[in-house]
C-alpha positions, 0 to 999 in steps of 0.5 A: 454152565449146565451140562445136563440140561440139554441146552447149548453149552456156551463156554469160551475157548479158555473155559474149554481149555481150563475145564477139559481135564476137570469135566466129564462130558456126556455124549449129549453134552458133547453134541450140544457144544458149538463145533465152530468154536471148539479149540483145535486139538482140544480134548472136547473137539477130539471127544466130539469127533470120536462120537462119529467113529463108525464102530460107535454107531454102525450096529444100530443101523442094520440093513440101512448101511453096509455089512460091517465087522469091527475089532479094537486096535491096541496102542501097540498096533497103532504105533506100528502103523505109524512107524511103518508109515514113517519109514515107507512114506516119510523116508525116515529110518530105523522107526520099525522095531521088532515090537512093531512087527509083532504088533503088525502081526496081531493086527494082520490076524484081527483083519483076517478074522474080520474078513472071514466073518464077513465072508461067512455072512455075505460072500466073497465079493471083496471088502473095504477096510478102514479105521473108525474115524476115517478110511484110507481112500487117499492111499491108492493115489500114490506109489509108496514103499509098502502100498499099492505097487506100480504094476497094479496101478498100471494095470488098473489104468490100462483097464480103463484105457487111461492113456487114450483119455490123457492123449485126447485131453492133451492133443485133441482138445479133450476135457481135462476133467475126463482125466480126473474122472478116470483117475478117481475111478481107478483110485476107488477101485484100488480100495477093494481088498480081498486079504489082510495083506492088501488091507494093511498096505492101504492103512500104512500108506494113508495120510488120513489114517496117520493123522487120526492115529497121531491124534488118538496117540496124543490124547491117549491119557484120556483113554484109548479107543480106536477100531479097525473095520471091514465092510462088504464091498459094493460095486454100486458105490461110485463117486457120482452116486454119493451125496452129503446130507445135513440133518438138524433135529432129525430133519434133512435141511440141505443136500449136496453132491459129495464130489465138489469138482466134477459134473455128472450127467447122472446128477444133472438129469435126476436131481428130483429123483435123487433128493426124493429117494434120499428123503424117503429112505432117510425117513423110513430107514435112517431117522429111526436109527439116528433117534436110537443113537441120539443123533436126532434129538432136538438141537442136535446136528449131524452130517450124513453121507448117502449112496443113491442107487438108481433104478434099472432103467437108468442103469440100463441107460448108462447111468444117466436117465432122462430126468423123468423119475422112477417107474414102479418097477424101478428100484431106486434106493438110498443107503447110508455110507457114514455119519460125520461131525457137524461143523468145520471138521467135516467138509461142506461139499458144495456149501460153505460153513461160513457163508451158508451156516444159517441154511445148514443149521436149518435156520435154528440157532443151535449154538446161540451165535447164529446172528453173529455168525452171519456176517454183514458181508454175506448177510447170511445169504447162501452163496453159489460158486461158479459152475454150481447149481441149486434147486429145491426139491420138497423144500430142501436145497440141493446143490450139484456141479452143473459145469466143471471148472478149475480142472487143469493139468497143474492141478492133476500134476499136484495131486495125481503125479504118479497116475500121470507118470504111469498112465501117460502114453508119453511117459517111459514109466508107463511101459510094462517093466518089472518093478521091485515092490516091498511087502509090508512084512510082519515076520 
C-alpha cells in the first residue's frame, strides 16, 4: 500500500480497522480511498467525510457560493446541544446541566457574532445556520419542546393557504403531491433565521445535527474539529432549483434533480438550459476552486450541489418558461450550494449508487473494483425508476422527475404528522389558540 503515490488505496476492511490508529492519512490519501468499502463508523470514513465539512472548503469558493461566516464549536458546546436535544426531542430527563447552560450561552454569543459579521457585509435579509457536516433542515418538520412553535408553523401554513390545498386533495380529487409541495416549501421557509435564538432552536431539534455531533464525539480521541456556520439567506433558493452534480477528475459526468419525489414544470420545460448553465458556470467558476481545494485532481470524485436561478423571462412566467432557453438579457446562473462526499454516504438523488455506479464514476475505474461492482443482474447499465426521465445535454446524462408517483396520505402521515394536524381544516388543532412554548434558555 503506497499512501503517497496518488494511486487508489486498495486495502481491505480488516486492514482499515487494524491500521486506522497507526496510519496518518493525508487529504489526498483519504480522497483515494474506496468510499464503497469503507467500514461504517471507522475513523477513515469519518475523516473522509470530514473533508467536505463546509468550513474546510468554503473560503476557497468566493463569489461562486453564498457569503458565509464560521466559528469553532467546542466539545462542551456540542455536548450541550446533544443534551438539549435529548431532553427536548427524546423525552429524557435531567440531561441538561448548569455547565450545559453555560456552554449554550457561549454558543449563542458565537452565532450572534457570526450574524452580525454577515449583516455588516451583506445586509439584513436573514440567515441560514448549520454545522459544518450538515444543516438542520429537518428541524422545522416537527413541533418540539425547544424548536419551532405550533403558532409559527400554523402561521406559515396559513400564509400559503395549506388548508385549501389539503381539502382539495382529500375531497375534490386533488393531487396529494401538491400537499407535499406546500409542506416542503413551508419547512424551507422556517429555516430562515434572524437571531441566535432562532438558530439554536433549529440546531437543538435536528436529528441530522445530533447524528453528526454524536459521530464527532465518538471520534474525538483523534482530534476535535467541528464548526458552526452562518450563510446569507437567499430568496432565490427553492427545492425545484436545486440539482445534484457528480464530478470525476474535474469533469461533470452526471446531473440529477435534487428532489427525488416531486415533478416540477420548471425542470420539465427547461432541461437543456438547466444543464447548460450548470456546465457553463461549473467550468468558469467552480472547477478552478475545486482544483485549488484538491477536489478536481485525477481520479478524485466529489458530489456538488447547485442552485440554478432562471432568467427574468422565466421568473416572470411563474418559474416555468417554454423550454426555448435564455435570451441574451436573461441572467440564468448557477451557484454552488455545497460539496458532498462521493459514495453511499451521500444520496444519489435519481441515480442509484449500485446500479449506476459505472455512469456516476464517468466510466473510470477509480477504486480498482468497477468490473466487480457492475453485477450481472444489472450488467452495469443505468436503470430508471418509474416516473423518472433521462435526457442528455452536451453528452451529460440528466435525470428529473417527469411524473410524480408514490405520494400518498400514508407517506404524509409518516413524515408530516404535525403539518397535517396543524394545517388541516378538519383538525381541532388547526384553530388559533394560545400554546405554551418553552424557549431554549441559556440562563
